[in-house]
Structures are given as structure tokens and as C-alpha cells.
C-alpha positions as CSV (number, residue, x, y, z in Angstrom):
1,M,8.5,-3.0,-21.6
2,I,6.2,-3.5,-18.6
3,D,8.6,-6.2,-17.2
4,I,11.2,-4.2,-17.2
5,V,8.8,-1.7,-15.1
6,K,7.6,-4.5,-12.3
7,K,11.4,-5.6,-12.6
8,G,12.6,-1.9,-11.6
9,M,9.5,-1.8,-8.5
10,L,10.4,-5.0,-6.8
11,A,14.0,-4.1,-7.2
12,G,13.3,-1.1,-5.3
13,I,10.8,-3.1,-2.8
14,G,13.8,-5.5,-2.0
15,V,15.7,-1.7,-1.1
16,V,13.5,-0.5,1.5
17,V,13.5,-4.3,2.8
18,V,16.8,-4.2,3.3
19,T,17.1,-0.7,4.9
20,K,14.4,-1.0,7.1
21,D,16.1,-4.6,8.2
22,K,19.2,-2.5,8.7
23,I,17.8,0.2,10.1
24,L,15.9,-1.8,12.8
25,E,19.5,-3.5,13.6
26,T,21.3,-0.6,13.6
27,L,18.8,1.1,16.6
28,D,19.0,-2.5,18.4
29,E,22.9,-1.8,18.5
30,W,22.2,1.6,19.7
31,V,19.8,0.5,22.1
32,Q,22.2,-2.2,23.6
33,K,25.5,0.2,23.3
34,G,23.1,2.6,26.1
35,E,23.8,5.1,22.8
36,I,19.6,6.0,22.8
37,T,16.6,4.4,24.7
38,K,14.7,2.0,23.8
39,D,11.7,4.9,23.6
40,E,13.9,6.7,21.6
41,A,14.3,4.1,19.1
42,V,10.7,3.3,18.9
43,A,10.3,7.1,18.1
44,M,13.2,6.9,15.5
45,S,11.7,3.8,14.2
46,D,8.1,5.6,13.5
47,K,9.1,8.4,12.5
48,I,11.5,6.6,9.5
49,I,8.6,4.1,8.9
50,E,6.1,6.9,8.3
51,E,8.6,9.2,6.3
52,G,9.5,5.9,4.0
53,K,5.4,5.3,3.7
54,S,5.5,9.0,2.2
55,E,8.4,8.8,0.3
56,T,6.8,5.7,-1.4
57,E,3.4,7.3,-2.1
58,K,5.2,9.9,-3.9
59,A,7.2,7.0,-5.9
60,K,4.2,5.5,-6.5
61,V,2.7,8.6,-8.0
62,E,6.1,9.3,-10.3
63,A,5.8,5.7,-11.3
64,S,2.7,5.9,-12.3
65,K,3.0,9.4,-14.4
66,L,6.4,8.0,-16.0
67,F,4.5,5.2,-17.0
68,N,1.4,6.8,-18.3
69,H,3.8,9.1,-20.5
70,M,5.3,5.8,-22.1
71,L,2.2,4.4,-23.1
72,H,1.2,7.7,-24.5
73,R,4.7,7.6,-26.6
74,A,3.9,4.0,-27.4
75,N,0.4,5.1,-28.4
76,V,-1.1,2.7,-26.5
77,V,-4.9,3.4,-25.4
78,T,-6.0,2.8,-21.8
79,K,-9.2,1.4,-20.7
80,D,-10.1,4.8,-19.8
81,Q,-9.8,5.9,-23.5
82,Y,-11.0,3.5,-24.8
83,D,-13.9,3.6,-22.9
84,V,-14.6,7.0,-23.6
85,L,-14.3,6.1,-27.0
86,A,-16.7,3.5,-27.0
87,A,-19.6,5.5,-25.5
88,R,-19.1,8.1,-28.1
89,V,-19.3,5.6,-30.5
90,T,-22.6,4.1,-28.8
91,E,-24.1,7.4,-28.7
92,L,-23.1,8.2,-31.9
93,E,-24.5,5.0,-33.7
94,G,-27.8,6.0,-31.6
95,R,-28.0,9.1,-33.3
96,L,-27.1,7.5,-36.6
97,H,-30.4,5.0,-36.2
98,R,-32.1,7.6,-34.9
99,E,-32.2,10.0,-38.1
100,F,-31.8,7.3,-40.6
101,P,-33.9,4.4,-39.9
102,N,-32.9,0.9,-41.0
103,S,-35.9,-1.7,-42.7
104,D,-33.5,-3.9,-41.8
């Protein structure tokens, strides 16, 4: 399951790299043809990169939510859940030993 998620994310990263290269190539072509200025190309590139970062961050959040949902459905305990339970067991053991001291 985790391998499928990793492969999907890597495929998405590959698409982003190819898309970025294609965008830069297209902007360079427009500059060479005189359709836009170099400054306009830089501004467009910066805007596209910022929007891409924003979309990437949104995708990370959604992927994390999906992954956590899949773990929950598979009844897999997260580290945070384990840590909470371990602390609770330690606290309960301490209370038990205080209330019923063992001579061992």
C-alpha cells in the first residue's frame, strides 16, 4: 500500500518537473518571437512557480489526510497514538503500584 502511494507521489513530481521545463521552454519561445518581453517572461515564470508551490502544498495536505484515512481504515496505529497509549499505561502502572505495593 505504501509503495503505491510513493509511486503515485513520484509520478506527480515527475509531471511537475516536465511541466516546469515545458513552461520555461514555451516562455523562451515567446520571448524569441517577440510576443512577450524578457521581464514579462520572468514575471509569468515567478507567478507560475508560486502558484505551483501553493498547489503542491495543498496536494501534500490532501495526500497526508488520505494516507492517515487509509491507516485508520486499516487499523494501523500511528506513532502519536502509540505514544499516548504508552504514556497512559505507564501512568496506570504507577497508580497500580502505589495503591497495591508489591513486596517483590
